[in-house]
N, C-alpha and C positions, 0 to 999 in steps of 0.2 A: 377768639381762639382759633386755634389752627384745628383744621379739620384733617384727620386721618383716614386716607382711604382704605376702606374694607374690600378687599375683593374675594369672591366667592371663587372657591377652588373648584377648578374642572376637574371630572372623572366620573367614575362610577360609584355610587352610593355602596356602603360597607354591606347592606343587606342582600344586594344583587350577588355580591361574591358569596356569601353564605347560601343563598339560593341555589348558586352554580354548584358551589361544593356538594350540597345535599344531592342535586340531580346526578352528579357524576359518581358518588358513592350507589345511590340507588341502580344506576346502569351497571356499574360493578358487582353489586351483590345479584343483580338478575341474571347476569352473564354466567357466574359462577354456580348459581342454583340451576340455571337451565343446563349446563354441562353435566351436573351430577345425575339429573333426571333421566338423561339419555343412557347412562350405562346401568340404570336400574330395571331389574327384570320385575314385571308386575307379577304379584303372588296371586295366584287363582286357588281358591279352596276346591279340595278334592272332596266331592259330596258321593262317590262311589262307595259301595259296600264291599267290605273286604272278609272273605270268608275264612276262617281260619282252620286249616287242614293240616294233618300230621301227614307226613310222606313217610310211606313206608317202602322200605328197600328191598327188594326180592332177590335172595342171592341167585347168581348164576347156574351155579353147579351143586348138586349133593341135594339132601332131602331137606324138606321145608320144615323147620323145627319152631317157627314162630306162627301162632294163630293169625296175627295181625297181617302176615304176608300172604295169608290165604283169603282171610275174610274181611281185611280192614278197610277204611275208606278208601277210594279210587282203585282197588285191586278188582280185575276182572279174571275170575278163577277160571274161565275158559283159555285164558292164555297159559295156564299152568297145567293144562292136560299133558300127562306123560310122566310128570314130576312126584317123585317119591315124598312121603309124608311120616314124620317123625314127631307127633306133637307129645308133649308131657303136659299134665294136669289142667287141662283145660275143660271149661264147664259147658254142660249140655244145656242150651237155651230151651229148646222147646222137643217135643217127640212129633215125628211125620208117620209113623207107622211103628209095625213091630220090630221092622229091621231098618230102621233109618231115625236119623234125630239130627237137629241143627246145633252147631256150636258157632258162637259169635258173641257180639256184644248189644245188638239191636236187630230190629227186623230187617233193616237196611244191610248191616255188616253181618253177614252170617254164611255158613256155608254147610249143604248137606251132606251127612256121613251115612253111607249105608254098610250093610255087613250081612253076613251068612252065617245063620246059625241053626242047629237043628231044632225045630220047636217041641214042646212037649204040651199037647194041647190038655185042656182040662185042668190045668194049675194054674196059680195066681201067678207065676213065673213061667212064662211062655217057652223061655230057653235057657241056656247057660248063663247068660248075663241078663240083668234087669236094670235097664238105665231108664233113669227119671229125670225131669227137668231140675236143674240144680246138681246133679251128680257131676263129679270130678273123673275125667278119664285121661286115659294116655291112648294115643292111636297110632297103629302103622298101618300104612297102606300107600294109596298113591292117588292121584288125580285123574279122573276117566272121565269119557264122554257117557253119558247114560245110556246111549245107544251101545255101547260096548261092555255093558254089563253082561255077566254070565245068566244063562237061563235060570240056574238055581237060586238067584238072589229076586226075590218076587217083592219088589218094591214099586210102589204107585210113585212116578217122579212129578212132583207139582208143574204145572205151565211155567214156562220161563227159565227153568233152571236148566242150563247149559253143560254144566260140569258137576260132579260130585266127586267126594273123598269116599274110595272103595277101602274099607277098614278090612285089613286082613289080621288084625290083631286089636284087641280092644281090652285095655285093663281098668277097672275101676278103683278107685282110691280105696275102696274097703277090701280089696282083692280079688274078686271076680274076674275072670279072664275068659276070652273065646279065641 
């Protein structure tokens, strides 16, 4: 019988081509992924505390008609010295003396109001007006330095109070006036 010579094909086996194609695909994928990472900004968690505040705008001219513009958070009442006050229906927070009381919404956010009235000794109501905590009042007056109060207003100013409202008119919601 005749012999048929079988020659082996020379060349690169198919599995090497497959392996080479996978390596090229991996390099392309790596290059694309690396370029995307450069454009990203890392996200850093903000762990700082944020205090919620309400910004109060104090009008530049005219009488102060909003209590929060006088005793609100962040308001420095000493910066309001010389301004007129025309407040309606504000609550009395606490009493400081016979002729003084605080208006406001807390121990930190409040303003001292002082007034002058003729006292009537030996009566339950010492003067023309009887202000108590929780009373609702309307106040006309101005913001003043306590050192500038007239001598007839005999009020002990607590330490740390650098401005007060000097009331020239107080109307209680029940109708009493000074």
